[in-house]
C-alpha positions in Angstrom: 13.1 -12.5 -72.2 11.3 -9.1 -72.4 10.0 -7.4 -69.4 6.4 -8.3 -70.4 7.4 -11.9 -70.7 9.0 -11.8 -67.3 5.8 -10.3 -65.7 3.7 -12.9 -67.5 6.0 -15.7 -66.3 5.6 -14.4 -62.5 1.9 -14.6 -62.9 2.0 -18.1 -64.4 4.1 -19.2 -61.4 1.9 -17.5 -59.0 -1.0 -19.7 -60.3 1.1 -22.8 -59.9 1.8 -21.6 -56.2 -1.9 -21.3 -55.5 -1.2 -17.9 -54.3 -3.9 -16.5 -52.1 -4.4 -13.6 -49.6 -7.3 -14.0 -46.9 -8.5 -17.0 -48.7 -9.3 -15.1 -51.9 -7.3 -15.5 -55.0 -5.1 -12.7 -56.1 -5.3 -11.0 -59.5 -1.8 -9.5 -60.2 -1.5 -6.6 -62.6 -5.0 -7.2 -63.9 -3.7 -10.1 -66.0 -4.3 -13.1 -64.0 -7.9 -13.1 -63.0 -9.2 -14.9 -60.0 -11.2 -17.9 -60.3 -14.9 -17.1 -60.1 -15.5 -19.7 -57.8 -14.2 -20.2 -54.2 -11.1 -22.2 -55.4 -8.1 -20.7 -54.0 -6.2 -20.9 -57.1 -5.2 -17.9 -59.4 -6.2 -18.6 -63.0 -3.3 -19.0 -65.2 -2.6 -17.0 -68.2 -4.1 -19.1 -71.3 -3.8 -17.6 -74.9 -7.3 -18.2 -76.3 -7.6 -19.5 -80.1 -8.1 -15.9 -81.2 -4.9 -15.0 -79.8 -2.6 -17.4 -81.3 -4.5 -17.5 -84.8 -6.3 -20.8 -84.8 -8.0 -21.8 -87.8 -11.8 -21.8 -87.5 -13.3 -25.2 -86.7 -14.4 -27.1 -89.7 -17.6 -28.3 -88.1 -19.7 -27.6 -85.0 -18.2 -27.3 -81.6 -20.3 -29.3 -79.3 -20.5 -28.2 -75.6 -22.0 -30.8 -73.2 -24.2 -29.8 -70.0 -22.1 -32.1 -67.9 -19.0 -31.1 -66.0 -16.0 -33.2 -66.5 -14.7 -35.8 -63.5 -11.1 -36.2 -64.7 -8.3 -34.5 -66.3 -6.1 -36.5 -68.8 -2.6 -35.8 -69.6 -1.0 -36.2 -72.9 2.4 -35.5 -75.0 2.3 -34.4 -78.5 5.2 -36.6 -79.3 6.6 -33.7 -81.3 10.3 -32.4 -81.2 11.8 -31.3 -77.7 12.2 -27.7 -78.6 14.4 -25.6 -76.9 13.0 -22.5 -78.0 10.8 -21.4 -74.9 9.1 -18.5 -76.6 5.5 -17.6 -76.5 5.9 -17.4 -80.5 7.1 -21.1 -80.6 3.9 -22.0 -78.2 1.6 -20.5 -80.9 3.3 -22.2 -83.8 3.1 -25.5 -81.6 -0.5 -25.0 -81.3 -0.8 -24.3 -85.1 1.0 -27.4 -85.8 -1.2 -29.7 -83.5 -4.5 -28.1 -84.9 -3.0 -28.7 -88.6 -2.4 -32.3 -87.8 -5.6 -32.9 -86.2 -7.6 -31.5 -88.8 -5.7 -32.2 -92.0 -4.3 -35.7 -91.1 -7.0 -37.0 -88.6 -10.0 -35.1 -90.3 -11.1 -33.7 -87.1 -13.0 -30.7 -86.9 -10.5 -28.9 -84.6 -7.7 -29.5 -82.0 -8.5 -32.6 -80.2 -7.1 -31.4 -76.7 -8.8 -28.8 -74.6 -5.5 -27.2 -73.7 -1.9 -27.3 -74.8 1.1 -26.3 -72.6 4.4 -25.5 -74.2 8.0 -26.6 -73.3 8.8 -22.8 -72.3 5.5 -22.8 -70.1 2.9 -20.9 -72.1 -0.7 -22.2 -72.2 -2.8 -22.2 -75.5 -6.5 -23.0 -75.8 -6.9 -25.9 -78.0 -10.4 -26.7 -79.1 -12.6 -23.5 -79.6 -14.7 -22.8 -76.5 -12.7 -24.6 -74.1 -11.6 -21.6 -72.2 -14.9 -20.1 -72.2 -16.3 -23.3 -70.6 -13.5 -23.5 -68.2 -13.8 -20.0 -66.8 -17.5 -20.4 -66.2 -16.8 -24.0 -64.4 -19.9 -25.4 -66.2 -20.1 -27.7 -69.5 -17.5 -29.5 -71.2 -16.2 -29.0 -74.9 -16.7 -32.5 -76.7 -12.9 -33.2 -77.4 -11.1 -36.0 -79.2 -8.1 -36.7 -77.0 -8.9 -40.2 -75.5 -11.1 -42.9 -76.9 -14.0 -43.6 -74.4 -13.2 -40.5 -72.1 -14.1 -37.6 -74.2 -17.8 -37.1 -72.7 -16.2 -36.6 -69.4 -12.7 -35.8 -69.4 -10.7 -32.6 -69.9 -7.6 -33.3 -72.3 -4.4 -31.4 -71.7 -1.3 -31.9 -74.0 2.3 -31.1 -73.4 4.5 -30.1 -76.2 7.4 -32.6 -76.5 8.1 -36.3 -76.5 8.5 -37.8 -73.2 10.1 -41.1 -74.1 13.6 -42.6 -73.4 14.3 -40.5 -70.4 13.3 -37.3 -71.4 11.8 -34.9 -68.8 9.5 -31.7 -69.1 11.4 -28.2 -68.4 10.6 -26.9 -65.0 8.6 -24.1 -66.7 6.3 -26.4 -68.4 5.7 -28.7 -65.3 4.9 -25.7 -63.0 2.3 -24.3 -65.4 0.8 -27.9 -66.0 0.4 -27.9 -62.1 -1.2 -24.4 -62.2 -3.6 -25.4 -65.1 -4.5 -28.5 -63.6 -5.2 -26.8 -60.1 -7.2 -24.3 -61.8 -9.2 -26.8 -63.9 -9.9 -29.0 -60.6 -11.1 -26.0 -58.6 -13.4 -24.9 -61.5 -15.0 -28.2 -61.8 -14.8 -29.6 -58.8 -12.6 -32.3 -59.8 -10.4 -34.3 -57.1 -6.7 -34.2 -57.5 -6.7 -38.1 -57.3 -8.7 -38.0 -60.9 -5.5 -36.7 -62.7 -4.7 -39.4 -65.2 -2.3 -40.3 -68.3 -3.8 -41.3 -71.8 -2.4 -44.8 -71.4 -4.5 -45.4 -68.4 -7.6 -45.7 -70.9 -5.9 -46.7 -74.3 -3.2 -48.7 -75.7 -0.5 -46.0 -76.1 2.8 -45.2 -74.7 1.5 -41.6 -74.2 2.2 -39.4 -72.1 5.8 -41.1 -71.6 7.5 -40.2 -68.4 4.7 -37.8 -67.4 2.8 -40.9 -66.7 5.4 -41.9 -63.8 5.0 -38.4 -62.7 1.5 -38.3 -62.1 1.7 -39.2 -58.3 3.6 -36.1 -57.9 1.4 -34.2 -60.4 -1.6 -34.9 -57.9 0.5 -34.1 -55.0 1.3 -30.7 -56.1 -2.0 -30.0 -57.5 -3.6 -31.0 -54.1 -1.1 -28.5 -52.3 -2.0 -25.8 -54.9 -5.8 -26.0 -54.0 -4.8 -25.9 -50.4 
């Protein structure tokens, strides 16, 4: 891993720990910016659609006026790659977008954010990062039937059936992203769910069994 990647990884893990000083979130090396609200959580490093080279949306991106009241965790049900690089995270984000646009005939990626197995976060549907940073408004996604008007969809790279578990880097950054999202929108950590809580699906596999741990760690990160 390059020196730049190591620095970026430290920033990501600092976010998952809720690093604070005097009650104010720290921005390290000018890369991970502090949350604009009072939430004591460092904003994790998120690659925007422009950074990872997303296709333009094929239709209008709708931004709702309401704030989300829950987070819904998914898995992509793709290969459990051992390539933990940023380049792989970008390739995976493109793979997800292509499936959603070309096979599902959706206007864009259905999820708001995607977390790679190497612990890199990519913006999913366009405008999701902007609204998250603002802490106001919700991009209408296409991730969970019946919940797209009030839920943030976060997808994890990989398939977590048959005993597979997420790598530690992926888990740590999932915690960081969920904590930052909860802080920005005022979502209680108890309002973290899995896809199968709402629809007839096996998604997100073992991650659903890990939701109590996720809620606990997100609550700890929020302080």
